[in-house]
C-alpha positions in Angstrom: 67.9 -14.5 39.6 67.4 -10.7 39.9 66.6 -11.2 43.6 69.9 -12.9 44.1 71.7 -9.9 42.5 70.0 -7.6 45.0 71.0 -9.7 48.0 74.7 -9.8 47.2 76.7 -7.1 49.1 79.6 -7.0 46.5 77.4 -5.1 43.9 77.7 -1.4 44.3 77.3 1.6 42.3 76.3 1.1 38.7 76.1 -2.6 38.9 73.6 -2.4 41.8 71.5 0.1 39.9 71.5 -2.1 36.8 70.5 -5.2 38.8 67.7 -3.3 40.5 66.4 -2.1 37.1 66.4 -5.6 35.7 64.6 -6.9 38.8 62.0 -4.2 38.6 61.5 -4.8 34.9 61.1 -8.5 35.3 58.6 -7.9 38.1 56.6 -5.5 36.0 56.5 -7.9 33.1 55.2 -10.7 35.3 52.5 -8.4 36.7 51.7 -6.8 33.4 51.2 -10.1 31.6 48.3 -11.0 33.8 46.7 -7.6 33.3 47.1 -7.9 29.5 45.4 -11.3 29.5 42.5 -9.9 31.5 42.2 -6.9 29.2 42.3 -9.1 26.1 39.5 -11.3 27.5 37.4 -8.3 28.4 37.9 -6.8 24.9 36.9 -10.1 23.2 33.8 -10.4 25.3 32.9 -6.8 24.6 33.2 -7.3 20.9 31.1 -10.4 21.1 28.3 -8.5 22.9 28.4 -5.6 20.5 28.3 -8.1 17.5 25.3 -9.8 19.0 23.4 -6.5 19.6 24.2 -5.3 16.0 23.1 -8.6 14.5 19.8 -8.8 16.4 18.8 -5.2 16.7 20.4 -3.2 14.0 20.5 -5.7 11.2 17.2 -7.3 12.0 14.6 -7.1 9.2 12.2 -4.3 9.6 8.8 -5.3 10.6 6.3 -4.8 7.8 2.8 -3.6 8.4 0.8 -5.9 10.6 -1.6 -8.0 8.5 -5.1 -7.9 9.9 -6.8 -11.0 11.2 -9.9 -12.1 9.2 -13.2 -11.9 10.9 -16.8 -12.6 9.9 -18.1 -12.4 6.3 -20.9 -10.0 5.5 -23.2 -10.7 2.6 -24.1 -7.7 0.5 -27.4 -8.0 -1.4 -27.1 -8.9 -5.1 -27.2 -6.0 -7.5 -27.5 -5.5 -11.3 -24.9 -3.6 -13.2 -25.1 -2.4 -16.8 -22.3 -3.7 -19.0 -21.4 -2.7 -22.6 -23.6 -3.6 -25.6 -26.9 -4.0 -23.7 -25.6 -6.7 -21.3 -25.9 -6.7 -17.6 -24.2 -8.4 -14.6 -25.9 -9.7 -11.5 -23.2 -9.3 -8.8 -23.3 -10.4 -5.2 -20.5 -9.5 -2.8 -19.2 -11.2 0.4 -17.2 -8.7 2.5 -14.6 -10.3 4.8 -14.4 -8.0 7.8 -11.3 -7.9 10.1 -11.6 -9.5 13.6 -11.3 -6.0 15.1 -14.1 -4.5 12.9 -17.3 -3.3 14.5 -20.4 -5.5 13.9 -22.2 -2.9 11.8 -19.8 -2.6 8.9 -21.9 -1.5 5.9 -21.6 -2.7 2.4 -22.9 0.4 0.5 -19.4 1.8 -0.2 -18.2 -1.6 -1.5 -21.2 -1.9 -3.8 -20.7 1.5 -5.2 -17.0 0.8 -5.9 -18.1 -2.5 -7.7 -20.6 -0.6 -9.8 -17.9 1.9 -10.9 -15.4 -0.8 -11.7 -17.8 -3.1 -13.7 -20.0 -0.5 -15.4 -19.5 -0.5 -19.1 -17.2 -3.5 -19.2 -17.5 -5.9 -22.1 -18.7 -9.5 -21.5 -15.6 -10.9 -23.2 -13.4 -8.9 -20.8 -15.2 -10.4 -17.8 -14.9 -13.9 -19.2 -11.1 -13.6 -19.0 -10.2 -14.8 -15.5 -7.0 -12.8 -15.3 -8.8 -9.6 -16.1 -11.6 -10.4 -13.7 -9.1 -11.1 -10.9 -7.4 -7.8 -11.7 -10.7 -6.0 -11.3 -11.4 -7.9 -8.0 -7.9 -7.0 -6.7 -8.6 -3.3 -7.5 -12.0 -3.6 -5.7 -10.3 -5.1 -2.7 -7.7 -2.3 -2.6 -10.4 0.4 -2.8 -12.7 -1.2 -0.2 -9.9 -1.8 2.3 -8.7 1.7 2.0 -12.1 3.3 2.3 -13.1 1.1 5.3 -10.1 2.3 7.3 -8.9 -1.2 8.0 -12.3 -2.7 8.9 -12.7 -4.8 5.7 -10.1 -7.5 4.8 -11.2 -9.0 1.5 -14.0 -9.1 -1.1 -15.6 -12.2 -2.6 -18.0 -12.6 -5.6 -21.0 -14.6 -4.3 -23.2 -14.1 -7.3 -21.7 -13.5 -10.8 -24.2 -13.9 -13.7 -23.8 -12.1 -17.0 -26.5 -11.8 -19.7 
């Protein structure tokens, strides 16, 4: 319709200028509508990508320390530890090494830690499985820290009280 207004020779002056402005405005709106749709689609895609990156990278749970893989078990010779009230404990340890530990992991430090933890304990205290497990957990903590990651766990292979 605006093109028809341009083509008629009877429009002159102000009317011609008005018709030309209307035609230009209609043409710009038609062109701009396509550009707006493309910009809107690009913006939505950009938001989707940013959301995906934030969800997977930024909000991802932080990785905790890597848990070592268990390896061979090393048997420490049984030892006698003095308990309270003239009693003693025969204790044998099995030391679970990590898979990456060298083959010559010694047991002396673990045995010394066990002596310090059990020495002077009462028989009644060691008969309580919860207290005994707490002592074992403390022994595991000390042994794994001192072995610089070469030992994984500690087991009681002999446990005789008298």
